[in-house]
VEXMARPA-497440 format. One line per 4 residues: number of its first residue (from 1); their letters; for each residue y, z, x of N, C-alpha, C. Coordinates in nm, 2 decimals, decimal comma, padded with zeros to 4 digits, always signed. Atoms other than C-alpha are relative to their C-alpha. Example, Ala and Ser with C-alpha at 12.3 -4.5 7.8 and 13.67 -1.06 7.14 Angstrom:
1> AS> -00,12/+00,00/+00,09/-00,45/+00,78/+01,23/+00,12/+00,00/+00,09  -00,11/+00,00/-00,09/-00,11/+00,71/+01,37/+00,11/+00,08/-00,08 .
REM end
This chain:
1> MAET> -00,02/-00,14/-00,04/-00,41/-00,61/-02,32/+00,15/+00,03/-00,02  -00,14/-00,03/+00,04/-00,10/-00,45/-02,47/+00,06/+00,09/+00,11  -00,08/-00,08/-00,09/+00,17/-00,30/-02,26/+00,08/+00,11/-00,08  -00,08/-00,11/+00,06/+00,34/+00,03/-02,33/+00,11/+00,05/+00,10 .
5> PLSI> -00,11/-00,05/-00,09/+00,67/+00,18/-02,19/-00,05/+00,12/+00,08  +00,03/-00,12/-00,08/+00,63/+00,42/-01,90/+00,12/+00,04/+00,08  -00,11/-00,06/-00,07/+00,90/+00,64/-01,76/-00,05/+00,05/+00,14  +00,05/-00,04/-00,13/+00,85/+00,68/-01,38/+00,10/+00,09/+00,07 .
9> ACGE> -00,09/-00,09/-00,07/+00,99/+00,98/-01,20/+00,01/-00,04/+00,15  -00,03/+00,03/-00,14/+01,16/+00,90/-00,87/+00,11/+00,09/+00,05  -00,11/-00,10/-00,03/+01,34/+01,20/-00,73/+00,06/+00,05/-00,13  -00,07/-00,04/+00,12/+01,61/+01,28/-00,98/+00,02/-00,12/-00,10 .
13> LRLE> -00,01/+00,12/+00,09/+01,59/+00,93/-01,13/-00,12/-00,02/-00,08  +00,11/+00,05/+00,08/+01,38/+00,78/-01,40/+00,01/-00,15/+00,00  +00,01/+00,15/+00,00/+01,27/+00,42/-01,37/-00,08/-00,05/-00,12  +00,06/+00,06/+00,12/+01,18/+00,20/-01,66/-00,11/-00,09/+00,04 .
17> GMLA> +00,12/+00,08/-00,03/+00,83/+00,05/-01,65/-00,07/-00,04/-00,12  +00,09/+00,05/+00,10/+00,58/-00,13/-01,86/-00,15/+00,00/+00,05  +00,14/-00,02/-00,05/+00,21/-00,03/-01,82/-00,10/-00,06/-00,10  +00,12/+00,05/+00,08/-00,10/-00,22/-01,94/-00,12/+00,07/+00,06 .
21> RASG> +00,11/-00,09/-00,05/-00,40/+00,02/-01,90/-00,13/-00,07/-00,03  +00,13/+00,05/+00,01/-00,74/-00,13/-01,84/-00,10/+00,11/+00,03  +00,10/-00,10/-00,04/-01,07/+00,06/-01,80/-00,02/-00,02/+00,15  +00,02/+00,01/-00,15/-01,17/+00,13/-01,44/+00,11/+00,06/+00,08 .
25> ARGV> -00,08/-00,07/-00,10/-01,00/+00,25/-01,13/+00,10/-00,09/+00,07  -00,09/+00,10/-00,08/-00,81/-00,07/-01,02/+00,13/-00,02/-00,08  -00,13/+00,03/+00,06/-00,44/-00,12/-01,08/+00,09/-00,07/+00,10  -00,10/+00,06/-00,09/-00,14/-00,30/-00,94/+00,14/+00,03/-00,04 .
29> VVTH> -00,14/-00,01/+00,02/+00,23/-00,23/-00,91/+00,06/-00,13/+00,04  -00,06/+00,13/-00,02/+00,44/-00,54/-00,94/+00,15/+00,01/+00,00  -00,15/-00,01/-00,02/+00,80/-00,57/-00,81/+00,07/-00,13/-00,02  -00,07/+00,12/+00,05/+01,07/-00,81/-00,92/+00,10/-00,05/+00,10 .
33> PHPL> -00,10/+00,07/-00,09/+01,32/-01,05/-00,76/+00,13/+00,07/+00,01  -00,12/-00,06/-00,04/+01,67/-00,97/-00,64/+00,09/+00,04/-00,13  -00,08/-00,05/+00,12/+01,87/-00,76/-00,90/+00,14/-00,07/+00,00  -00,13/+00,05/+00,00/+02,20/-00,91/-00,79/+00,01/-00,15/-00,04 .
37> YGGD> +00,02/+00,14/+00,04/+02,07/-01,26/-00,88/-00,07/-00,01/-00,14  +00,06/+00,00/+00,13/+01,94/-01,16/-01,22/-00,14/+00,05/-00,01  +00,14/-00,04/+00,00/+01,60/-01,03/-01,12/-00,03/+00,13/-00,07  +00,04/-00,12/+00,06/+01,42/-00,78/-01,33/-00,15/-00,01/-00,03 .
41> MDNP> +00,14/-00,01/+00,02/+01,07/-00,68/-01,45/-00,05/-00,10/-00,10  +00,04/+00,10/+00,10/+01,08/-00,94/-01,73/+00,00/-00,15/+00,06  +00,00/+00,13/-00,06/+01,10/-01,23/-01,48/-00,13/-00,07/-00,02  +00,12/+00,07/+00,03/+00,85/-01,51/-01,56/-00,11/+00,01/+00,11 .
45> VVMA> +00,09/-00,01/-00,11/+00,69/-01,49/-01,21/-00,07/+00,14/+00,00  +00,06/-00,14/+00,01/+00,64/-01,11/-01,24/-00,10/+00,00/-00,11  +00,09/+00,00/+00,11/+00,48/-01,17/-01,58/-00,13/-00,07/+00,03  +00,12/+00,08/-00,04/+00,25/-01,43/-01,43/-00,09/+00,08/+00,09 .
49> VCRA> +00,08/-00,09/-00,09/+00,14/-01,19/-01,16/-00,08/+00,10/-00,08  +00,07/-00,10/+00,09/+00,06/-00,93/-01,42/-00,11/-00,06/-00,08  +00,11/+00,06/+00,08/-00,14/-01,17/-01,63/-00,12/-00,03/+00,09  +00,11/+00,03/-00,09/-00,34/-01,28/-01,33/-00,08/+00,12/+00,04 .
53> YRRK> +00,07/-00,12/-00,03/-00,43/-00,93/-01,24/-00,07/+00,05/-00,12  +00,07/-00,05/+00,12/-00,51/-00,84/-01,60/-00,13/-00,08/-00,03  +00,12/+00,09/+00,02/-00,75/-01,14/-01,61/-00,12/+00,05/+00,09  +00,11/-00,06/-00,09/-00,94/-00,96/-01,33/-00,03/+00,14/-00,03 .
57> GFST> +00,04/-00,14/+00,04/-00,96/-00,63/-01,51/+00,09/+00,11/+00,06  -00,09/-00,10/-00,06/-00,67/-00,45/-01,34/+00,10/+00,06/-00,10  -00,12/-00,06/+00,07/-00,42/-00,21/-01,50/+00,12/-00,06/+00,07  -00,12/+00,05/-00,07/-00,07/-00,34/-01,43/+00,12/+00,08/-00,04 .
61> LRFN> -00,12/-00,07/+00,02/+00,26/-00,17/-01,39/+00,12/-00,08/+00,06  -00,12/+00,07/-00,04/+00,58/-00,37/-01,37/+00,12/+00,10/-00,03  -00,11/-00,09/+00,02/+00,91/-00,18/-01,34/+00,13/-00,05/+00,05  -00,13/+00,03/-00,05/+01,28/-00,21/-01,29/+00,04/+00,09/+00,11 .
65> FRGV> -00,05/-00,08/-00,11/+01,42/-00,11/-00,96/+00,13/+00,08/-00,05  -00,11/-00,08/+00,03/+01,70/+00,15/-00,96/+00,12/-00,09/-00,03  -00,12/+00,07/+00,03/+02,02/+00,03/-01,13/-00,03/-00,13/-00,08  +00,03/+00,12/+00,08/+01,84/-00,25/-01,33/-00,06/+00,05/-00,13 .
69> GASG> +00,04/-00,03/+00,13/+01,79/-00,24/-01,70/+00,02/+00,15/-00,04  -00,02/-00,14/+00,04/+01,73/+00,12/-01,82/-00,04/+00,09/+00,11  +00,03/-00,09/-00,12/+01,64/+00,25/-01,47/+00,13/+00,06/+00,05  -00,11/-00,07/-00,05/+01,87/+00,51/-01,34/+00,04/-00,04/+00,14 .
73> GRHD> -00,05/+00,02/-00,14/+02,07/+00,50/-01,01/+00,07/-00,13/+00,01  -00,08/+00,12/-00,03/+02,24/+00,21/-00,84/-00,08/-00,08/+00,11  +00,06/+00,09/-00,10/+02,12/-00,09/-00,64/+00,04/+00,04/+00,14  -00,03/-00,06/-00,14/+02,08/+00,01/-00,27/-00,05/-00,10/+00,11 .
77> QGVC> +00,03/+00,10/-00,10/+02,02/-00,32/-00,09/-00,14/+00,00/+00,05  +00,14/+00,00/-00,04/+01,65/-00,26/-00,08/-00,04/+00,12/+00,08  +00,03/-00,12/-00,08/+01,67/+00,07/+00,11/-00,07/+00,11/-00,09  +00,06/-00,11/+00,09/+01,61/+00,34/-00,16/-00,10/-00,07/-00,10 .
81> ERED> +00,10/+00,06/+00,09/+01,41/+00,08/-00,36/-00,14/+00,02/+00,06  +00,13/-00,03/-00,05/+01,13/+00,16/-00,12/-00,06/+00,12/-00,07  +00,04/-00,12/+00,07/+01,12/+00,50/-00,28/-00,05/-00,03/-00,14  +00,05/+00,04/+00,13/+01,09/+00,33/-00,62/-00,14/-00,06/+00,00 .
85> VRAA> +00,14/+00,05/-00,02/+00,78/+00,14/-00,50/-00,10/+00,11/+00,01  +00,09/-00,11/-00,02/+00,62/+00,46/-00,38/-00,02/+00,08/-00,13  +00,00/-00,08/+00,13/+00,71/+00,64/-00,71/-00,09/-00,07/-00,10  +00,08/+00,08/+00,09/+00,55/+00,36/-00,91/-00,15/+00,02/+00,04 .
89> GSAM> +00,14/-00,02/-00,04/+00,23/+00,39/-00,70/-00,05/+00,14/-00,04  +00,04/-00,14/+00,04/+00,23/+00,77/-00,76/-00,02/+00,01/-00,15  +00,02/+00,00/+00,14/+00,27/+00,71/-01,13/-00,14/-00,06/-00,04  +00,13/+00,06/+00,03/-00,04/+00,49/-01,13/-00,12/+00,10/+00,04 .
93> AGIG> +00,10/-00,10/-00,04/-00,24/+00,75/-00,93/+00,00/+00,11/-00,09  -00,01/-00,11/+00,10/-00,12/+01,01/-01,18/-00,08/-00,03/-00,13  +00,08/+00,03/+00,12/-00,31/+00,83/-01,46/-00,15/-00,03/+00,04  +00,14/+00,00/-00,04/-00,63/+00,83/-01,26/-00,05/-00,13/+00,08 .
97> LTEI> +00,04/+00,12/-00,08/-00,62/+00,49/-01,07/-00,01/+00,04/+00,14  +00,02/-00,03/-00,14/-00,76/+00,51/-00,72/+00,00/-00,12/+00,09  -00,01/+00,13/-00,08/-00,76/+00,14/-00,61/+00,12/-00,07/-00,04  -00,13/+00,05/+00,05/-00,40/+00,04/-00,63/+00,06/-00,11/+00,10 .
101> DLAG> -00,06/+00,11/-00,08/-00,26/-00,30/-00,51/+00,15/+00,01/-00,02  -00,14/+00,01/+00,01/+00,10/-00,38/-00,46/+00,03/-00,15/+00,01  -00,04/+00,14/+00,00/+00,24/-00,73/-00,55/+00,15/-00,01/-00,02  -00,14/+00,02/+00,02/+00,59/-00,85/-00,53/+00,04/-00,15/+00,01 .
105> YSFG> -00,05/+00,14/+00,00/+00,79/-01,17/-00,59/+00,14/+00,00/+00,06  -00,13/+00,02/-00,07/+01,08/-01,27/-00,36/+00,05/+00,13/+00,05  -00,06/-00,13/-00,05/+01,31/-00,97/-00,30/-00,11/+00,11/-00,01  +00,11/-00,11/+00,02/+01,02/-00,75/-00,44/-00,10/+00,00/+00,12 .
109> SWVN> +00,10/+00,00/-00,11/+00,79/-00,87/-00,16/+00,07/+00,05/+00,13  -00,07/-00,05/-00,12/+01,06/-00,80/+00,10/+00,00/+00,16/+00,00  +00,00/-00,14/+00,01/+01,09/-00,44/-00,03/-00,14/+00,05/+00,03  +00,14/-00,04/-00,02/+00,71/-00,41/-00,04/-00,04/+00,00/+00,14 .
113> ASAG> +00,05/+00,02/-00,14/+00,67/-00,52/+00,32/+00,03/+00,13/+00,08  -00,03/-00,12/-00,08/+00,83/-00,19/+00,44/-00,04/+00,13/-00,08  +00,03/-00,11/+00,09/+00,70/+00,03/+00,15/-00,15/+00,01/-00,04  +00,14/+00,02/+00,05/+00,34/-00,08/+00,10/-00,11/+00,05/+00,08 .
117> AGFR> +00,11/-00,04/-00,09/+00,14/+00,10/+00,37/-00,10/+00,08/-00,07  +00,10/-00,09/+00,07/-00,02/+00,34/+00,12/-00,08/-00,07/-00,10  +00,07/+00,07/+00,10/-00,15/+00,07/-00,11/-00,13/-00,07/+00,06  +00,13/+00,06/-00,04/-00,50/-00,08/-00,10/+00,02/-00,14/+00,06 .
121> RMVM> -00,03/+00,14/-00,05/-00,39/-00,45/-00,07/+00,14/-00,03/-00,04  -00,13/+00,05/+00,03/-00,06/-00,63/-00,07/-00,01/-00,15/-00,03  -00,01/+00,14/+00,03/+00,02/-00,96/-00,23/+00,15/-00,04/-00,01  -00,14/+00,04/-00,01/+00,34/-01,15/-00,16/+00,01/-00,14/-00,07 .
125> VSPP> -00,03/+00,13/+00,07/+00,47/-01,43/-00,39/+00,14/-00,04/+00,05  -00,12/+00,06/-00,05/+00,74/-01,64/-00,22/+00,09/+00,10/+00,08  -00,09/-00,09/-00,09/+00,86/-01,39/+00,05/+00,12/-00,08/+00,05  -00,12/+00,08/-00,02/+01,22/-01,50/+00,10/+00,04/+00,00/+00,15 .
129> LAFI> -00,02/-00,01/-00,14/+01,20/-01,54/+00,48/+00,13/-00,08/+00,04  -00,12/+00,08/-00,03/+01,48/-01,81/+00,48/+00,13/+00,06/-00,06  -00,11/-00,05/+00,08/+01,71/-01,59/+00,27/+00,04/+00,15/+00,04  -00,02/-00,14/-00,03/+01,66/-01,22/+00,37/-00,07/+00,02/+00,14 .
133> DFGP> +00,06/-00,04/-00,13/+01,60/-01,08/+00,72/-00,11/+00,10/-00,01  +00,12/-00,10/+00,01/+01,25/-00,92/+00,73/-00,01/+00,08/+00,13  +00,01/-00,07/-00,12/+01,32/-00,80/+01,08/-00,11/-00,05/+00,09  +00,10/+00,05/-00,09/+01,09/-00,84/+01,38/-00,14/+00,01/-00,07 .
137> PAPL> +00,13/+00,00/+00,06/+00,74/-00,94/+01,25/-00,09/+00,12/+00,05  +00,09/-00,11/-00,04/+00,50/-00,64/+01,25/-00,12/-00,01/-00,08  +00,13/+00,01/+00,07/+00,14/-00,62/+01,15/+00,00/+00,07/-00,14  +00,02/-00,06/+00,13/+00,07/-00,56/+00,78/-00,15/-00,01/-00,03 .
141> SNLH> +00,14/+00,00/+00,00/-00,29/-00,46/+00,78/-00,06/-00,02/-00,14  +00,05/+00,01/+00,14/-00,33/-00,45/+00,40/+00,05/-00,13/-00,07  -00,04/+00,12/+00,06/-00,17/-00,79/+00,34/-00,12/-00,09/-00,03  +00,12/+00,07/+00,05/-00,43/-00,98/+00,13/+00,03/-00,14/-00,03 .
145> LIVT> -00,03/+00,14/+00,05/-00,26/-01,29/+00,00/+00,15/-00,03/+00,00  -00,13/+00,05/+00,02/+00,06/-01,49/+00,02/-00,01/-00,13/-00,08  -00,01/+00,13/+00,08/+00,15/-01,76/-00,23/+00,15/-00,05/+00,00  -00,13/+00,06/+00,01/+00,45/-01,99/-00,21/-00,01/-00,14/-00,06 .
149> GGRD> +00,00/+00,13/+00,05/+00,56/-02,32/-00,35/+00,02/-00,11/+00,11  -00,01/+00,10/-00,09/+00,54/-02,65/-00,17/+00,14/-00,05/+00,03  -00,14/+00,04/-00,01/+00,91/-02,72/-00,23/+00,09/+00,13/+00,00  -00,08/-00,12/+00,00/+01,03/-02,36/-00,19/+00,08/+00,01/+00,13 .
153> EIAP> -00,09/+00,00/-00,12/+01,33/-02,37/+00,05/+00,04/+00,15/+00,04  -00,03/-00,14/-00,03/+01,38/-01,99/+00,03/-00,12/+00,07/+00,06  +00,13/-00,05/-00,06/+01,01/-01,92/+00,12/-00,08/-00,12/+00,05  +00,06/+00,13/-00,04/+00,92/-02,23/+00,32/-00,14/+00,02/+00,05 .
157> PELI> +00,14/-00,02/-00,05/+00,54/-02,27/+00,38/-00,01/+00,00/+00,15  +00,02/+00,01/-00,14/+00,58/-02,36/+00,74/+00,05/+00,13/+00,07  -00,05/-00,12/-00,06/+00,79/-02,05/+00,82/-00,10/+00,12/-00,04  +00,09/-00,11/+00,04/+00,55/-01,82/+00,62/-00,13/-00,01/+00,09 .
161> ERIR> +00,12/+00,02/-00,08/+00,25/-01,97/+00,82/+00,02/+00,06/+00,14  -00,02/-00,06/-00,14/+00,41/-01,87/+01,15/+00,00/+00,15/-00,01  -00,01/-00,14/+00,01/+00,49/-01,52/+01,04/-00,13/+00,07/-00,04  +00,13/-00,05/+00,05/+00,15/-01,47/+00,87/-00,09/+00,03/+00,12 .
165> RTWN> +00,08/-00,02/-00,12/-00,01/-01,49/+01,22/+00,02/+00,14/+00,05  -00,03/-00,13/-00,05/+00,17/-01,17/+01,31/-00,03/+00,11/-00,11  +00,02/-00,10/+00,11/+00,16/-01,00/+00,96/-00,15/+00,03/-00,01  +00,14/-00,02/+00,02/-00,21/-01,05/+00,91/-00,07/-00,14/+00,00 .
169> PAAA> +00,06/+00,13/+00,00/-00,39/-01,37/+01,02/-00,12/-00,02/-00,10  +00,11/+00,00/+00,09/-00,68/-01,28/+00,79/+00,04/-00,02/-00,15  -00,05/+00,01/+00,14/-00,46/-01,29/+00,48/-00,01/-00,14/-00,05  +00,01/+00,13/+00,06/-00,52/-01,58/+00,24/+00,14/-00,05/-00,02 .
173> FEVV> -00,13/+00,06/+00,02/-00,23/-01,83/+00,21/-00,02/-00,12/-00,09  +00,01/+00,11/+00,09/-00,20/-02,06/-00,09/+00,14/-00,06/-00,03  -00,12/+00,07/+00,03/+00,07/-02,32/-00,14/-00,02/-00,08/-00,14  +00,01/+00,07/+00,13/+00,13/-02,44/-00,50/+00,08/-00,13/+00,01 .
177> PGAD> -00,06/+00,13/-00,02/+00,20/-02,81/-00,48/+00,12/-00,03/-00,10  -00,11/+00,04/+00,08/+00,54/-02,92/-00,61/+00,08/+00,11/-00,06  -00,07/-00,12/+00,06/+00,66/-02,57/-00,69/+00,12/+00,03/+00,08  -00,12/-00,05/-00,07/+01,01/-02,45/-00,61/+00,00/+00,15/+00,00 .
181> HFYS> +00,00/-00,14/-00,01/+01,11/-02,09/-00,56/-00,02/+00,07/-00,13  +00,01/-00,06/+00,13/+01,12/-02,03/-00,93/-00,13/-00,04/-00,08  +00,12/+00,06/+00,06/+00,79/-02,21/-01,01/+00,03/-00,07/-00,13  -00,04/+00,07/+00,12/+00,97/-02,42/-01,26/-00,11/-00,10/-00,04 .
185> GRID> +00,11/+00,08/+00,05/+00,70/-02,59/-01,47/-00,13/+00,02/+00,07  +00,12/-00,02/-00,08/+00,44/-02,45/-01,23/-00,05/+00,14/-00,01  +00,04/-00,14/+00,01/+00,39/-02,10/-01,36/-00,15/+00,01/-00,02  +00,14/+00,00/+00,02/+00,04/-02,18/-01,48/-00,08/-00,02/+00,13 .
189> ALEA> +00,07/+00,02/-00,13/-00,06/-02,31/-01,14/+00,01/+00,12/+00,09  -00,01/-00,12/-00,07/+00,08/-02,00/-00,98/-00,10/+00,10/-00,04  +00,10/-00,10/+00,06/-00,12/-01,78/-01,21/-00,14/-00,03/+00,04  +00,13/+00,03/-00,04/-00,43/-01,97/-01,13/-00,03/+00,02/+00,14 .
193> ALAA> +00,02/-00,02/-00,14/-00,38/-01,95/-00,76/-00,01/+00,15/+00,03  +00,01/-00,15/-00,01/-00,33/-01,57/-00,79/-00,14/+00,04/-00,04  +00,12/-00,05/+00,06/-00,63/-01,52/-01,01/-00,12/-00,04/+00,08  +00,11/+00,05/-00,09/-00,85/-01,72/-00,77/-00,02/+00,08/+00,13 .
197> NI> +00,00/-00,07/-00,13/-00,77/-01,49/-00,48/+00,01/+00,15/-00,01  -00,01/-00,14/+00,01/-00,74/-01,14/-00,62/-00,13/+00,07/-00,05 .
REM end
């Protein structure tokens, strides 16, 4: 399934995105890791998330947060990036999709946690609980799946399991054996774990 560029309106800004359009009403917005550490929409984990969703027949939209790549604006420590997430969701709704998931990797999952209430389901890949303060745990009723690596020190499985009980105890939780935060050498295993649960 080929991707095509999509310019996303977000207030006065334009955000750079890549859209793969499938038939049907299902789609997913995918957010990337921390911009200040080189994160963008071309990240290998982001690409793996998109491939897993496309295997299931979803349209996919990955995009650059404000201040990244060709997206306008400036990095805002995850605050205004919430508007970026909602704008991407609106862009997918604007092309006729009605069942829209939200998936994020690392920093992207942190932003999504406070911006994803309007999405059908939420998927978190390596939420960086040991690196970024998520604030007091609050229920995330649409949280569907969390995936992390067995050797991920930024998103430790035992910490995620404790928080998951508050976020949504019904959410699936998959640990990719031997994987670090970057899924070095384990991208295929991550993609398989995602595809089996979405």
